[in-house]
C-alpha positions in Angstrom: 10.0 -11.3 65.7 7.9 -13.7 63.6 9.9 -15.8 61.1 8.4 -17.4 58.0 10.3 -20.3 56.5 9.9 -20.6 52.8 7.0 -21.0 50.5 3.8 -22.0 52.2 4.8 -20.5 55.5 1.2 -19.5 56.1 0.3 -23.1 56.8 3.1 -23.6 59.4 3.3 -22.6 63.0 5.3 -19.4 63.6 8.4 -19.5 65.6 9.4 -16.9 68.3 12.8 -16.9 69.8 14.2 -20.5 70.3 11.1 -22.3 71.2 7.6 -23.0 69.9 4.6 -20.9 70.7 1.7 -22.2 72.7 -1.0 -24.0 70.7 -3.4 -21.1 71.0 -0.8 -18.3 70.3 -1.3 -18.5 66.5 -5.0 -18.3 66.6 -5.1 -14.5 67.1 -2.3 -13.8 64.6 -2.6 -13.1 60.9 0.1 -14.7 58.9 0.8 -13.3 55.4 1.7 -15.5 52.5 4.9 -14.6 50.8 4.8 -14.8 47.0 7.6 -16.9 45.7 10.2 -14.9 43.6 9.6 -17.2 40.6 6.0 -15.8 40.3 7.3 -12.2 40.1 9.9 -13.2 37.6 7.3 -15.0 35.5 5.1 -11.9 35.5 8.0 -9.7 34.5 8.8 -12.1 31.7 5.2 -12.1 30.5 5.2 -8.3 30.6 8.5 -8.1 28.6 7.0 -10.4 26.0 3.9 -8.3 25.7 6.0 -5.2 25.3 8.0 -6.8 22.6 4.9 -7.9 20.8 3.4 -4.4 21.0 6.6 -2.8 19.6 6.7 -5.4 16.8 3.0 -4.7 16.0 3.7 -1.0 15.9 6.7 -1.5 13.6 4.7 -3.8 11.3 1.9 -1.3 11.0 4.2 1.6 10.2 6.3 -0.4 7.8 3.3 -1.8 5.9 1.8 1.6 5.3 5.1 3.3 4.5 5.9 0.5 2.1 2.7 1.4 0.3 3.9 5.0 -0.1 7.2 3.8 -1.3 5.6 1.6 -4.0 3.4 4.4 -5.1 6.1 7.1 -5.3 9.1 4.8 -6.3 11.9 5.5 -6.2 10.8 8.5 -4.1 9.9 12.2 -4.4 12.8 14.5 -5.3 13.6 18.2 -5.2 16.5 20.4 -6.5 18.3 19.5 -3.2 18.1 15.9 -4.2 20.0 16.7 -7.4 22.6 18.6 -5.4 23.2 15.5 -3.2 23.7 13.2 -6.1 25.9 15.7 -7.9 28.2 15.9 -4.9 29.0 12.2 -5.1 29.0 11.8 -9.0 30.1 14.8 -11.0 31.4 16.8 -8.0 32.7 18.9 -6.4 31.7 17.4 -3.1 30.8 20.4 -0.8 29.7 20.0 2.8 26.8 22.4 2.4 24.1 19.9 2.9 24.8 16.6 4.7 27.9 14.7 3.9 26.4 11.6 5.7 23.3 11.6 3.5 25.4 12.3 0.4 27.5 9.2 1.3 24.4 7.0 1.6 23.2 8.0 -1.8 26.7 7.5 -3.3 26.9 4.1 -1.8 23.5 3.1 -3.1 24.4 4.2 -6.6 27.7 2.4 -6.5 26.4 -0.9 -5.1 22.9 -1.1 -6.8 23.0 1.5 -9.5 19.8 2.9 -8.0 18.6 5.3 -5.3 15.5 3.5 -4.2 17.3 1.4 -1.6 17.9 4.7 0.4 14.2 5.6 0.4 13.2 2.1 1.3 15.6 2.1 4.2 14.0 5.4 5.3 10.7 3.7 5.6 12.2 1.0 7.8 14.0 3.5 10.0 10.9 5.7 10.4 8.7 2.7 11.3 11.3 1.6 13.9 11.6 5.1 15.3 7.8 5.4 15.7 7.6 2.0 17.3 10.3 2.9 19.7 8.5 6.1 20.8 5.2 4.2 21.0 6.8 1.6 23.3 8.2 4.3 25.5 4.9 6.0 25.9 3.2 2.7 26.7 5.6 2.4 29.6 3.8 5.5 31.0 0.6 3.6 31.2 -0.9 4.8 27.9 -3.2 2.3 26.3 -1.5 0.3 23.5 -4.5 0.4 21.2 -4.6 4.2 21.3 -0.9 4.4 20.5 -1.2 1.9 17.7 -4.1 3.9 16.2 -2.2 7.1 16.5 0.8 5.6 14.8 -1.4 4.3 12.0 -2.9 7.8 11.5 0.6 9.3 11.4 1.9 7.1 8.6 -1.4 7.3 6.7 -1.3 11.1 6.7 -0.3 12.1 3.1 2.2 14.8 4.1 4.0 12.4 6.6 3.9 9.3 4.4 5.1 11.1 1.3 7.8 12.9 3.4 9.2 9.6 4.5 9.9 8.5 0.9 11.3 11.8 -0.2 15.0 12.0 -1.0 15.9 14.6 1.6 18.5 14.7 4.3 15.7 15.9 6.6 14.2 12.4 6.7 17.0 10.8 8.6 17.2 14.0 10.7 13.6 13.4 11.6 14.2 9.7 12.4 17.0 10.7 14.8 14.7 13.3 16.5 11.8 10.8 17.0 14.3 8.2 18.3 15.8 10.7 20.7 12.3 11.6 22.1 11.6 7.9 22.7 15.0 7.3 24.4 14.6 10.4 26.6 11.2 9.0 27.8 12.8 5.6 28.5 15.6 7.2 30.4 13.2 9.1 32.6 10.9 6.1 33.3 13.4 3.3 33.8 15.6 2.7 36.8 18.2 5.3 37.6 20.1 6.2 34.4 23.3 5.7 36.3 23.9 4.0 39.6 26.7 3.7 42.1 29.1 0.9 41.2 29.5 -1.9 43.7 32.9 -3.0 44.8 36.1 -1.1 45.2 35.9 2.5 44.3 39.5 2.9 43.3 39.3 0.8 40.1 40.4 2.3 36.8 36.8 2.1 35.6 35.4 3.9 38.6 38.1 6.6 38.4 37.3 7.2 34.8 33.6 7.4 35.5 34.1 10.0 38.3 33.1 8.6 41.7 32.0 5.1 40.9 29.1 5.7 38.5 28.2 2.8 36.1 27.1 3.4 32.6 23.6 3.1 31.1 23.7 2.1 27.4 20.6 4.1 26.7 22.8 7.2 27.3 25.0 6.1 24.5 21.9 5.6 22.3 20.7 9.2 23.1 24.2 10.5 22.3 24.2 8.8 18.9 20.7 10.2 18.1 21.7 13.7 19.1 24.8 13.5 17.0 22.7 12.3 14.1 20.8 15.6 14.3 24.0 17.4 13.5 25.3 14.9 10.9 22.1 15.0 8.8 21.5 18.8 9.1 24.4 21.2 9.4 22.5 23.4 11.9 21.1 20.3 13.7 23.8 20.6 16.4 21.9 23.6 17.8 18.8 21.4 18.1 20.8 18.8 20.0 22.3 21.4 22.3 19.0 22.9 23.2 17.4 19.5 23.7 20.2 18.4 26.0 20.0 21.6 28.1 16.3 21.0 28.6 16.9 17.3 29.5 19.5 18.0 32.2 17.0 18.9 35.0 14.6 16.1 33.9 17.3 13.4 34.3 19.0 14.3 37.6 20.4 10.9 38.1 22.2 11.1 34.8 23.1 14.8 34.8 26.9 14.4 34.6 27.1 11.6 32.0 24.3 13.3 30.0 26.3 16.5 29.8 29.3 14.6 28.6 27.3 12.7 26.0 25.6 15.8 24.8 28.9 17.7 24.5 30.4 14.9 22.4 27.2 14.8 20.2 27.3 18.5 19.6 31.1 18.6 19.0 31.2 15.7 16.5 29.5 17.4 13.5 31.3 20.7 14.2 34.7 19.0 14.3 33.9 17.2 11.1 32.9 20.4 9.4 36.0 22.2 10.6 38.6 19.5 10.1 37.3 16.1 9.2 35.6 16.8 5.9 38.4 19.0 4.5 40.9 16.2 5.4 38.8 13.8 3.3 38.8 16.3 0.3 35.3 17.6 0.9 35.1 21.4 0.6 33.5 23.4 3.4 30.4 25.3 2.5 30.9 29.0 1.5 30.5 31.5 4.3 27.8 33.4 2.4 25.7 30.2 2.2 26.2 29.6 5.9 25.1 33.1 6.8 22.2 33.3 4.2 19.8 34.4 7.0 21.9 37.6 7.4 21.2 38.6 3.9 17.5 38.1 4.6 17.7 40.3 7.7 19.5 43.1 5.7 16.9 43.0 3.0 14.1 43.4 5.5 16.0 46.2 7.3 16.7 48.1 4.0 13.2 47.7 2.8 11.6 48.9 6.0 14.1 51.5 7.2 16.5 52.5 4.4 17.8 55.5 6.4 19.6 53.0 8.7 22.2 52.6 5.9 24.6 55.3 5.1 26.1 55.8 1.6 29.0 53.4 2.2 26.8 50.7 3.5 24.4 51.1 0.5 27.4 50.9 -1.8 28.3 47.6 -0.1 24.8 46.2 -0.7 24.9 47.4 -4.3 28.1 45.6 -5.1 26.3 42.3 -4.2 22.9 43.0 -5.8 21.2 46.1 -7.2 19.3 48.0 -4.5 16.0 47.2 -6.2 16.8 43.5 -5.6 17.2 44.2 -1.9 13.8 45.9 -1.9 12.2 43.0 -3.8 13.6 40.6 -1.2 12.3 42.7 1.7 9.9 40.1 3.0 10.3 38.7 6.5 8.9 35.3 5.6 11.8 34.0 3.6 15.4 35.0 2.7 15.1 33.2 -0.7 13.7 36.2 -2.5 17.0 38.1 -2.1 19.5 35.3 -1.8 18.3 33.4 -4.9 17.5 36.5 -6.9 19.1 36.3 -10.4 20.8 39.6 -9.8 22.4 38.5 -6.5 26.1 37.8 -7.0 27.1 35.0 -4.7 30.8 35.3 -5.6 30.9 39.0 -4.5 28.8 38.1 -1.4 31.5 35.6 -0.5 34.3 38.1 -1.1 32.7 40.7 1.1 31.1 38.5 3.7 33.2 40.0 6.6 31.9 43.5 5.8 28.4 42.2 5.5 28.6 40.6 8.9 30.1 43.8 10.4 27.1 45.7 8.9 24.7 43.2 10.4 26.3 43.4 13.9 26.1 47.2 13.7 22.4 47.0 12.9 21.9 44.6 15.8 23.2 47.4 18.1 21.5 50.4 16.5 18.2 48.8 15.5 17.8 45.4 17.3 14.0 45.5 16.9 14.1 45.4 13.1 16.3 42.3 13.1 14.4 40.6 15.9 11.1 41.3 14.1 12.5 39.8 10.9 13.7 36.6 12.7 10.5 36.1 14.6 8.5 36.6 11.4 10.7 34.1 9.4 10.3 31.6 12.2 6.5 31.6 12.0 6.8 28.0 10.7 7.9 26.9 14.2 5.5 28.9 16.4 2.5 30.2 14.5 -0.4 27.7 14.3 -2.2 29.5 11.4 -1.1 29.6 7.8 1.1 32.4 6.5 0.2 31.7 2.8 -1.6 35.1 2.5 1.6 37.0 3.2 4.4 37.9 0.7 6.8 34.9 0.6 4.7 33.0 3.2 3.5 30.2 0.9 4.5 26.9 2.5 6.9 24.8 0.5 5.7 21.1 0.4 6.9 18.7 -2.3 8.0 18.6 -5.9 5.8 16.0 -7.6 7.6 16.1 -11.0 11.0 14.7 -12.0 13.7 17.2 -11.0 15.5 19.2 -13.6 18.9 17.7 -14.2 22.2 19.5 -15.1 23.5 19.5 -18.6 25.4 16.4 -19.6 23.5 14.0 -17.3 21.3 12.5 -19.9 22.0 8.8 -20.3 24.0 8.5 -17.1 23.0 6.0 -14.3 22.3 8.9 -12.0 19.8 10.4 -14.5 17.9 7.1 -14.9 17.9 6.6 -11.2 16.2 9.9 -10.6 13.2 9.3 -12.8 9.8 8.4 -11.3 9.1 4.6 -11.8 6.0 3.7 -9.7 5.3 0.0 -9.3 1.6 0.7 -9.8 0.1 3.6 -11.8 -3.2 3.2 -9.8 -1.4 3.3 -6.5 0.5 6.4 -7.6 -2.7 8.1 -8.7 -4.2 7.4 -5.3 -1.2 8.8 -3.5 -1.1 11.9 -5.5 -4.8 12.4 -5.1 -4.5 12.1 -1.4 -1.6 14.6 -1.4 -3.6 17.1 -3.4 -6.6 16.8 -1.1 -4.4 17.5 1.9 -3.3 20.8 0.5 -6.6 22.5 1.3 -5.6 25.7 3.0 -8.1 25.2 5.9 -6.3 22.0 6.9 -2.8 23.4 6.6 -2.5 24.1 10.4 -3.4 20.4 11.1 -1.7 18.4 8.4 1.3 20.5 7.3 2.3 22.8 10.2 3.9 21.7 13.5 3.1 24.3 16.1 -0.3 22.9 16.9 1.3 19.5 17.6 4.1 21.1 19.6 1.6 22.8 22.0 -0.5 19.6 22.2 2.5 17.6 23.2 3.5 20.2 25.8 0.0 20.1 27.3 0.0 16.3 27.5 3.4 16.2 29.1 2.6 19.0 31.6 -0.7 17.3 32.6 1.1 13.9 33.1 3.8 15.6 35.2 1.1 17.5 37.3 -0.8 14.2 38.0 2.1 11.8 38.6 5.1 14.0 39.4 7.1 12.1 36.7 8.9 14.1 34.1 9.1 11.2 31.6 6.7 12.8 29.1 8.4 16.1 29.6 11.7 14.5 28.6 10.1 13.5 25.3 8.7 17.0 24.8 12.1 18.5 25.5 13.4 17.1 22.2 10.4 18.7 20.4 11.1 22.0 22.2 14.8 21.7 21.1 13.8 21.5 17.5 11.2 24.2 17.8 13.6 26.7 19.4 16.4 25.7 17.0 14.2 26.5 14.0 13.1 29.8 15.5 16.8 30.8 15.7 17.9 29.6 12.3 14.9 29.2 9.9 15.4 30.4 6.4 12.0 29.9 4.7 8.5 28.4 5.4 9.5 24.9 4.4 7.3 22.0 5.7 10.2 19.6 6.1 12.0 21.6 8.7 9.4 20.8 11.4 8.2 17.2 10.6 9.5 15.5 13.7 7.2 17.5 16.1 4.2 16.5 14.0 5.1 12.8 14.4 5.7 13.1 18.1 2.6 15.2 18.7 0.4 12.7 17.0 1.7 9.9 19.2 1.2 12.2 22.3 -2.6 12.3 21.6 -3.4 9.1 23.5 -1.4 10.5 26.4 -3.4 13.7 26.4 -6.7 11.8 26.2 -5.6 9.6 29.1 -4.7 12.7 31.2 -8.0 14.4 30.3 -9.9 11.3 31.3 -8.1 11.1 34.6 -8.7 14.8 35.3 -12.5 14.4 34.9 -12.8 11.1 36.6 -13.9 11.3 40.3 -11.1 10.1 42.7 -13.2 7.2 44.1 -14.0 5.8 40.6 -10.4 6.4 39.5 -9.2 4.3 42.5 -11.6 1.5 41.7 -10.6 1.5 38.0 -6.9 1.4 38.9 -7.4 -1.5 41.3 -9.3 -3.4 38.6 -6.6 -2.8 36.0 -4.0 -4.0 38.5 -5.9 -7.1 39.2 -6.4 -7.9 35.5 -2.7 -7.4 35.0 -1.7 -9.8 37.8 -4.2 -12.3 36.5 -2.7 -12.2 33.0 0.8 -12.4 34.4 0.1 -15.5 36.4 -1.3 -17.5 33.5 
């Protein structure tokens, strides 16, 4: 066996056994130079520095553009839901029907600063950080940094996405958590094994707790926090977290057991808070009729399409909650709002008889499952249909409210009322922002700017092509979070509301450079692809050695 001793061994005579070789023995041998470990560490350090600089550049780009939206729409766009959030923490009662976590953020901002704009400003910083995190994760797959930076810039410049980020909605932090989870999932699938066997004695307390000597990857904790955030900022977000975790399990085989534990904790946390934690803090649980509002939409569609499914007793039940003509008016599959928010609909009686209503719905599910399934699929068109539904009854897409919200009686002159008035820093900047928003509402562009399905399918195509070419499921891991939200909305959607599917648009836009890279690799001849790859590797080594 030939032994090389240290750096520069190529200039020394090789040794064999215990004695020197003859003078001419080395002439026919090729001796490889061993690169010192310091060079490899130096290249790794340079690569880490470049990655940090790229992530910082992405964050700065996103923050700068989103700050412009914040200045133009200060303190932020609002809706009737925004008034409900503020009412929870000011006049009360505090009900856990929206997001207690977001209510608390608004209450803290009002108490500390007397204003609500710090929350929307923090939303811009969080969104910029989430997008930079995802861009950095995709760059680790070999996607060009310039393409990712351009895609990020296009995302935050888009009027629907930029204005959404500075809107006072619980859906904004929900979206931030979803984008962060997509980036973390990609990182977990591209880095070293998410968990690895611990060294040393296997009978330590730590090893016994971690089942068989597995060590912990902190990125799993980050993913758990992000999945939990989905349930904390949207009451039905736990379903999105559950579906995403199930889809991630086969993509992260090295972390299957700890991922299952983390996901279980993330899904259980918001449910435990809703069931026991919030009531213990004096926060009332949401009414059952509010939680099951999609059931009323299903019944309206069923009654409008097939009234003979209901016997006299069941029609009497419906009539005690709202006149039968109100059920017929609300018989549109696109939204449940036409019946649930009809002035003739009695929410108090609906709450009193909710058990009978649910029993009626379960009976219809057995006798006429096609009617209910059709209603659900139609109402979920926001999540799966690329084209617009604006031409259908109740299918008009809800976007933003650009005016000051209507405040409850008695709010005039209060700090909350003044905090909820539009106060742009620049009238010209606001006019430009509103003009861009108005231009983006052209119906022909709705599928591209306002609807998520196109971006979902684009992301799936990019991830599938990357997996087919490389065998790595890293991009699929990011797409799994998108699929979790898409399937979750299909199961629980109440109306065609743009904000319910914003995260897949952000993720899909950042997946465009990945799709372009895969398309380029697909059409590049193998020989030319090999030459390009070797040239890129040589350039990388050259930069790393400087």
